[in-house]
C-alpha angles and dihedrals in degrees: 000000000000127000093249101039109157094003122123119226126190112202112189115211080023099162096050129095101283097020091061090049089054095047091052090046093054094041090055089054093055103262130142101245127206116199104204123185149103096265097083095176093056093044093052091047096053091046088053092051091051093041117181114048096019128114132178117207128176112245133170095187091210089062121090090195091053093052094048091050092045095053091043091053093044093053090045090054104032110008124242122001113250105178133026123193108193092202104142112111142154131209128217124236111261108270140134114258089253090061100040114107118229090234087061091051094048092045091054095047092044089060104027097042112010090043089056097046091048089052094052094048093047099049100038094082091047093050090050090054089053093050098258142326145188132253127200119195114200112229131165142238082249085075088072103058144356124291119198115230094017105074095142095050093042096049092045090056094050087052089056089060094060091043090055098050091047094050092047088055094047096044106035096096089051088062092250118132124205125195138157130231120211112197119188117214110333123192100243133125089264087067104028099045127059117265089220123024111262094020125105118271116243087249088065088067097050135064118187090206095102095047119107084239100037102212141071117266120255112234089242090066094056089047092054091057091044090053090052093048095052093043127088085254085080097041094133095049119102135141089017133134119225116198121199108173111126091253096307092140094048091069130237117342119233109259113231093241091052091058124112113252117238 
């Protein structure tokens, strides 16, 4: 019997690089999985691959109406929501602040921050009806420092930290836990493919060589931590930040050839 047998999970951006990994992970553990996102074709394809206990719903996370409709559809199909993974996110094209358009800033915040705010607001009543639940907001290691050329994304992920802690305080007595997960650089299309055609991919600005673990993360590694955080094994964790970054935030690792001989 899986850890999430009979529980209903919504994953936003559920057909994307990390999202699809999370959806598959929960499904393998017995959950009813909801693939929520704007790419309806990809969502339906993934749901068809998984078959039983999988549902695709259209969701623009920045839309109040979409959230209301999605939760209504999910409850009608599976019952109350037990787990929400606020995974949907967008990145800005690399540019200094002086050359970043206001519409870019607003778009990044509408998805990365407003989308998570609306998600929490929409699912909390459903979770109460089901006796509780757990929410994980996907943040980033960029929420722990500054990153040149990525002001909108960096600032949005800092905002997720405050949103998470506030939600944890407000919902804890309703048996709803809220945590944030902060991946480092994960090998997904968001990282490996250009944000805008003809512009460099984010991976072009990063080399894992200085990391203590000198490689990018695989999405499945993020999924495994997520499954733990939303399971009963993490029942005392709320308002906490979980970093999984291969040592990125530690700073450059000492290279063997630079070590001091004994």
